[in-house]
C-alpha positions as CSV (number, residue, x, y, z in Angstrom):
1,X,121.8,49.1,-55.4
2,X,119.7,49.6,-58.5
3,X,122.8,50.3,-60.6
4,X,124.2,46.9,-59.7
5,X,120.9,45.2,-60.4
6,X,120.7,46.9,-63.8
7,X,124.2,45.9,-64.6
8,X,123.6,42.3,-63.7
9,X,120.4,42.1,-65.7
10,X,122.3,43.5,-68.8
11,X,125.1,41.0,-68.2
12,X,122.7,38.1,-68.0
13,X,120.9,39.3,-71.2
14,X,124.3,39.3,-73.0
15,X,125.1,35.8,-71.7
16,X,121.7,34.4,-72.9
17,X,122.0,36.0,-76.3
18,X,125.5,34.6,-76.8
19,X,124.3,31.1,-75.7
20,X,121.4,31.3,-78.1
21,X,123.6,32.4,-81.0
22,X,126.2,29.7,-80.4
23,X,123.6,27.1,-79.8
24,X,122.2,27.7,-83.3
25,X,125.5,26.7,-84.9
26,X,126.1,23.1,-86.1
27,X,128.8,21.0,-84.5
28,X,130.9,21.5,-87.6
29,X,130.5,25.3,-87.4
30,X,131.5,25.3,-83.8
31,X,134.5,23.2,-84.6
32,X,135.5,25.7,-87.3
33,X,135.7,28.4,-84.7
34,X,137.5,26.2,-82.2
35,X,134.5,25.4,-79.9
36,X,132.6,22.4,-78.7
37,X,129.0,22.4,-77.4
38,X,130.3,21.9,-73.9
39,X,132.3,25.1,-74.1
40,X,129.3,27.3,-75.1
41,X,128.4,28.4,-71.5
42,X,132.0,29.1,-70.6
43,X,132.5,31.2,-73.7
44,X,129.2,33.0,-73.1
45,X,130.3,33.9,-69.5
46,X,133.4,35.6,-71.0
47,X,131.2,37.6,-73.3
48,X,129.8,39.8,-70.5
């Protein structure tokens, strides 16, 4: 039980970190790497 909780907390932390880092980029920088602002959450979910 605690192992699952710990894993979920770590995954959420990685998700939030990815969102923060991508959110700091300008629209131009996001476009350069093939992303849009609307895709940030989806990409971050894949970063777990």
